[in-house]
ZAMARGU-4260 file (C-alpha; in steps of 0.2 Angstrom, whole numbers, plus 5000, padded with zeros to 4 digits):
<rodrens>
0) 4352/4975/4590 | 4355/4957/4592 | 4367/4959/4606 | 4354/4966/4618 | 4340/4957/4626
5) 4323/4964/4631 | 4323/4969/4649 | 4315/4956/4660 | 4310/4958/4678 | 4326/4952/4683
10) 4342/4961/4683 | 4349/4953/4666 | 4346/4965/4653 | 4360/4963/4641 | 4370/4949/4632
15) 4383/4943/4644 | 4397/4952/4634 | 4388/4969/4635 | 4383/4965/4653 | 4400/4965/4658
20) 4405/4980/4648 | 4390/4990/4656 | 4393/4984/4673 | 4411/4991/4674 | 4404/5008/4666
25) 4390/5009/4680 | 4402/5005/4693 | 4414/5018/4685 | 4400/5031/4685 | 4393/5028/4703
30) 4411/5030/4709 | 4415/5046/4699 | 4399/5053/4706 | 4403/5049/4725 | 4422/5055/4722
35) 4417/5072/4714 | 4405/5077/4729 | 4418/5071/4742 | 4433/5078/4734 | 4427/5095/4736
40) 4423/5091/4756 | 4442/5082/4757 | 4450/5098/4749 | 4441/5110/4760 | 4448/5101/4776
45) 4464/5098/4769 | 4467/5117/4764 | 4460/5123/4781 | 4471/5110/4791 | 4486/5116/4781
50) 4481/5135/4784 | 4479/5133/4804 | 4495/5121/4805 | 4505/5135/4797 | 4498/5148/4807
55) 4501/5139/4823 | 4519/5135/4819 | 4523/5153/4812 | 4514/5161/4828 | 4527/5151/4838
60) 4541/5155/4829 | 4537/5174/4828 | 4533/5173/4848 | 4550/5166/4849 | 4559/5179/4839
65) 4550/5192/4847 | 4556/5186/4864 | 4573/5185/4859 | 4575/5201/4852 | 4568/5210/4865
70) 4576/5201/4879 | 4594/5205/4870 | 4590/5222/4869 | 4583/5224/4888 | 4595/5212/4897
75) 4609/5211/4884 | 4623/5198/4890 | 4615/5191/4906 | 4601/5185/4893 | 4612/5178/4882
80) 4620/5168/4894 | 4604/5160/4899 | 4596/5161/4883 | 4596/5141/4881 | 4582/5141/4896
85) 4569/5151/4884 | 4575/5142/4869 | 4571/5125/4877 | 4554/5133/4883 | 4549/5135/4863
90) 4556/5118/4859 | 4545/5110/4870 | 4529/5120/4865 | 4532/5115/4846 | 4536/5098/4850
95) 4519/5097/4861 | 4510/5106/4845 | 4516/5094/4833 | 4510/5078/4843 | 4525/5076/4854
100) 4523/5068/4872 | 4525/5084/4882 | 4518/5086/4899 | 4513/5105/4899 | 4511/5108/4917
105) 4527/5099/4921 | 4536/5108/4907 | 4531/5124/4912 | 4534/5120/4930 | 4552/5115/4926
110) 4555/5131/4916 | 4550/5143/4930 | 4560/5132/4943 | 4575/5134/4931 | 4573/5151/4929
115) 4572/5154/4949 | 4588/5145/4951 | 4596/5157/4938 | 4589/5173/4946 | 4593/5167/4963
120) 4611/5166/4959 | 4610/5183/4951 | 4602/5193/4966 | 4613/5184/4977 | 4630/5187/4970
125) 4640/5185/4987 | 4636/5167/4990 | 4641/5151/4983 | 4626/5139/4979 | 4628/5121/4975
130) 4617/5111/4964 | 4608/5103/4981 | 4605/5120/4987 | 4598/5126/4971 | 4586/5112/4970
135) 4580/5115/4987 | 4577/5133/4981 | 4567/5127/4966 | 4555/5117/4979 | 4550/5134/4985
140) 4544/5140/4970 | 4524/5138/4973 | 4526/5143/4991 | 4536/5159/4989 | 4528/5164/4971
145) 4544/5173/4968 | 4537/5178/4950 | 4520/5183/4957 | 4504/5176/4949 | 4512/5176/4931
150) 4517/5157/4932 | 4499/5151/4937 | 4490/5163/4925 | 4501/5158/4911 | 4501/5140/4914
155) 4482/5140/4914 | 4482/5151/4897 | 4496/5141/4888 | 4489/5124/4893 | 4472/5127/4887
160) 4477/5136/4872 | 4489/5124/4865 | 4477/5108/4870 | 4463/5118/4860 | 4474/5122/4845
165) 4482/5105/4843 | 4466/5096/4845 | 4457/5108/4833 | 4470/5105/4819 | 4471/5086/4823
170) 4453/5086/4821 | 4453/5095/4804 | 4466/5080/4798 | 4456/5068/4803 | 4440/5074/4794
175) 4450/5075/4779 | 4456/5056/4781 | 4441/5050/4785 | 4432/5059/4768 | 4446/5051/4759
180) 4444/5033/4765 | 4425/5034/4765 | 4423/5039/4748 | 4433/5025/4740 | 4417/5015/4737
185) 4417/4998/4729 | 4399/4992/4727 | 4393/4975/4731 | 4389/4962/4716 | 4370/4965/4722
190) 4375/4984/4721 | 4383/4983/4704 | 4368/4974/4696 | 4355/4988/4703 | 4367/5002/4696
195) 4367/4992/4680 | 4349/4990/4680 | 4345/5008/4684 | 4358/5016/4671 | 4359/5005/4656
200) 4345/4994/4656 | 4334/5009/4647 | 4346/5004/4633 | 4337/4987/4629 | 4321/4996/4628
205) 4329/5009/4615 | 4326/5021/4627 | 4343/5029/4627 | 4338/5046/4632 | 4326/5041/4647
210) 4334/5044/4664 | 4330/5036/4679 | 4316/5042/4691 | 4322/5052/4706 | 4315/5040/4718
215) 4322/5025/4710 | 4339/5032/4709 | 4337/5038/4728 | 4333/5019/4732 | 4348/5012/4724
220) 4360/5025/4730 | 4353/5021/4747 | 4357/5003/4745 | 4374/5006/4738 | 4378/5019/4752
225) 4370/5009/4766 | 4386/5010/4777 | 4391/5027/4772 | 4373/5032/4779 | 4379/5024/4795
230) 4394/5037/4798 | 4381/5052/4798 | 4376/5052/4816 | 4395/5051/4822 | 4400/5063/4808
235) 4387/5076/4814 | 4391/5073/4833 | 4410/5076/4827 | 4406/5092/4816 | 4396/5100/4833
240) 4413/5096/4844 | 4424/5106/4832 | 4412/5119/4832 | 4413/5120/4850 | 4430/5121/4850
245) 4432/5133/4837 | 4422/5145/4848 | 4435/5142/4861 | 4450/5147/4850 | 4440/5163/4847
250) 4438/5167/4865 | 4445/5161/4881 | 4457/5148/4872 | 4463/5160/4859 | 4481/5155/4857
255) 4486/5170/4848 | 4482/5180/4863 | 4492/5170/4874 | 4509/5170/4863 | 4508/5187/4856
260) 4512/5194/4873 | 4521/5180/4881 | 4538/5189/4880 | 4530/5205/4893 | 4523/5191/4904
265) 4538/5183/4906 | 4548/5199/4908 | 4534/5204/4920 | 4538/5190/4931 | 4557/5192/4931
270) 4555/5210/4937 | 4543/5204/4951 | 4557/5191/4957 | 4569/5206/4956 | 4559/5219/4967
275) 4555/5206/4979 | 4572/5197/4979 | 4576/5202/4997 | 4560/5194/5006 | 4563/5178/4994
280) 4581/5176/4998 | 4577/5176/5018 | 4563/5165/5017 | 4574/5152/5006 | 4589/5155/5018
285) 4577/5150/5033 | 4571/5135/5024 | 4587/5129/5015 | 4600/5136/5028 | 4614/5149/5026
290) 4624/5148/5011 | 4642/5149/5010 | 4650/5167/5006 | 4662/5167/4992 | 4679/5173/4994
295) 4682/5192/4993 | 4686/5197/4975 | 4676/5183/4969 | 4660/5189/4971 | 4649/5188/4955
300) 4642/5205/4946 | 4625/5208/4954 | 4610/5210/4944 | 4609/5229/4946 | 4627/5231/4940
305) 4625/5221/4926 | 4610/5231/4919 | 4596/5218/4923 | 4586/5230/4931 | 4581/5239/4915
310) 4562/5240/4913 | 4556/5230/4899 | 4549/5239/4883 | 4538/5228/4872 | 4535/5230/4854
315) 4522/5243/4846 | 4509/5236/4837 | 4517/5240/4820 | 4534/5233/4824 | 4527/5215/4830
320) 4529/5203/4816 | 4513/5197/4806 | 4509/5179/4806 | 4503/5167/4794 | 4504/5180/4778
325) 4494/5192/4786 | 4480/5183/4793 | 4474/5180/4812 | 4466/5167/4821 | 4449/5176/4821
330) 4448/5176/4802 | 4454/5158/4801 | 4441/5152/4812 | 4427/5162/4805 | 4430/5155/4789
335) 4430/5136/4795 | 4416/5137/4805 | 4405/5141/4790 | 4412/5125/4781 | 4410/5114/4796
340) 4391/5118/4797 | 4390/5115/4778 | 4399/5098/4781 | 4386/5092/4793 | 4374/5078/4787
345) 4384/5075/4771 | 4383/5056/4772 | 4364/5056/4774 | 4363/5069/4761 | 4376/5060/4749
350) 4362/5049/4740 | 4350/5064/4736 | 4365/5074/4730 | 4370/5061/4717 | 4352/5059/4711
355) 4351/5079/4709 | 4365/5076/4696 | 4356/5077/4679 | 4367/5064/4673 | 4360/5052/4686
360) 4341/5055/4687 | 4326/5065/4679 | 4326/5074/4696 | 4309/5078/4703 | 4302/5084/4687
365) 4293/5073/4675 | 4290/5060/4687 | 4279/5051/4675 | 4292/5050/4660 | 4306/5042/4668
370) 4314/5024/4668 | 4307/5016/4684 | 4317/5000/4682 | 4306/4991/4669 | 4298/5004/4659
375) 4296/5022/4655 | 4283/5027/4669 | 4280/5032/4686 | 4291/5024/4701 | 4278/5018/4714
380) 4290/5012/4727 | 4293/5022/4744 | 4311/5029/4747 | 4320/5018/4761 | 4328/5025/4776
385) 4346/5030/4777 | 4359/5019/4785 | 4363/4999/4785 | 4348/4993/4795 | 4336/5003/4785
390) 4340/4993/4769 | 4330/4977/4774 | 4316/4982/4763 | 4325/4991/4749 | 4315/4987/4733
395) 4330/4989/4723 | 4346/4983/4731 | 4349/4967/4741 | 4359/4973/4756 | 4365/4961/4769
400) 4363/4970/4784 | 4372/4957/4795 | 4389/4962/4787 | 4393/4981/4790 | 4409/4986/4781
405) 4425/4986/4791 | 4433/5002/4785 | 4416/5012/4788 | 4417/5005/4805 | 4434/5010/4808
410) 4432/5028/4803 | 4417/5029/4815 | 4427/5023/4828 | 4441/5036/4823 | 4427/5049/4823
415) 4422/5044/4841 | 4440/5044/4848 | 4443/5062/4840 | 4426/5068/4847 | 4431/5062/4864
420) 4449/5073/4862 | 4438/5089/4856 | 4426/5088/4871 | 4441/5087/4883 | 4450/5101/4874
425) 4434/5110/4875 | 4434/5109/4894 | 4453/5113/4894 | 4458/5094/4898 | 4471/5084/4888
430) 4474/5066/4885 | 4486/5055/4878 | 4487/5059/4859 | 4484/5045/4846 | 4489/5047/4826
435) 4472/5041/4820 | 4478/5045/4803 | 4489/5029/4803 | 4474/5019/4812 | 4486/5015/4826
440) 4479/5007/4841 | 4483/5013/4859 | 4475/5015/4874 | 4468/5033/4881 | 4475/5038/4898
445) 4473/5054/4908 | 4485/5064/4917 | 4491/5052/4929 | 4486/5066/4942 | 4476/5059/4956
450) 4460/5068/4961 | 4467/5073/4979 | 4484/5077/4972 | 4479/5090/4959 | 4477/5108/4962
455) 4459/5113/4961 | 4466/5129/4950 | 4471/5117/4937 | 4457/5104/4937 | 4453/5109/4918
460) 4471/5107/4911 | 4477/5090/4917 | 4490/5087/4901 | 4497/5069/4896 | 4511/5063/4904
465) 4528/5061/4894 | 4535/5044/4888 | 4543/5036/4904 | 4533/5045/4916 | 4517/5036/4911
470) 4526/5019/4916 | 4531/5027/4933 | 4513/5034/4936 | 4505/5018/4933 | 4517/5009/4945
475) 4513/5023/4958 | 4495/5021/4956 | 4495/5002/4957 | 4505/5002/4973 | 4495/5016/4981
480) 4480/5004/4984 | 4493/4992/4995 | 4499/5006/5003 | 4483/5013/5007 | 4478/4995/5015
485) 4493/4994/5025 | 4492/5012/5032 | 4473/5009/5037 | 4479/4991/5044 | 4494/4999/5054
490) 4482/5012/5062 | 4470/4999/5067 | 4484/4989/5076 | 4490/5004/5084 | 4473/5008/5091
495) 4470/4990/5097 | 4488/4991/5104 | 4483/5006/5115 | 4467/4999/5121 | 4476/4984/5127
500) 4490/4995/5135 | 4476/5003/5145 | 4468/4986/5150 | 4485/4981/5156 | 4488/4996/5166
</rodrens>
């Protein structure tokens, strides 16, 4: 009609009024094509994150309930009088999982120290212990090992399992958020003109039913999705890191295998303390001094008198509560691993997947019977590479390769930060947690544990230092160097002084 012009070699193919209409329509079609493909991926990450999150939280709830039920049944009133100690343990584990500033190692050390204080009173009911004396007792926890090897093993298992679980769940949330932000595409004016020319210029020639050539569509999409293409490398590294942590969750860092029997392990530790109470007490008395004896008639009831010596009976498998609606960690991990593998190369494959849609191009058949940008004929230009830098020679879309999309760059950085966390989790390490979903800024820091101070047994599970502890650690670290320098200087002066003394003699 009169409102259409014959397509020229340029981009103008319609009257101004119709060009505005078709420009909006071509942008709408393009966005829909991207969102349609991205939504499936976003929904997958969102649903898997929800499943893992529910599973981990329910696992903690069930472990706490199991411990409470069995300890009430086994230890009765003595447990109930000290139940806040165990309740606090689970409060801190839950707080850590949801992203709280909890140092797992310090928290677990504090738990065993507090338990030792309570137990020491119970196995020595004839003595009066001041708070200062009990503080001295807690200092002997590592040296005497009153609970056997349980605290060391449990600390290693809990730290690694919780680091892996929390980091993996957060990784799923980050993947969901990145897809959501990156798929909200807004083509540039140059991209809009290229889309208009590809999708609606055939109407100018009366070729309403002729679809764009596949390689032509490919070049247009590569140009319009140049920045998304740059995400692909970091995205693939991130997916590989998620898969590695998933393997850890299936194996040595399996949080289900750690939390299910935690009640039995703690009870074993208590029994060990009780059985070795005489030797432990004697060594403590040697180190902390002989405590005062209680006046006759005021002696507290002993552990044996109050039935604390009852041997612990764990649940039978059929009695143990089922977690997360009957699922298991193994099933969840197996499912998500397949999805992670499928999600690799999503961004570099996006242009091709859009052009595979019959609404967007003719596909790889009928290469001579398609719209090539100017006529119904073969498209002869080569397909450009993936990413922003490769678009410098794109024949269809004018792309300014000096101006990267800042939204995409921020998501690339978010993926790098999360990948670093996943690599640490894979090794059993932990670092300060940053809420990437809100794009908050912050500095990564380690455990605040100096190399020479860290126990070699726990070199793989240095957890974050909570809140104010970070500040104190920084003060310690910054003042350590001057102190070291002063001590060296003092040593040097002492040597010189001794040498001079010998000369004077």
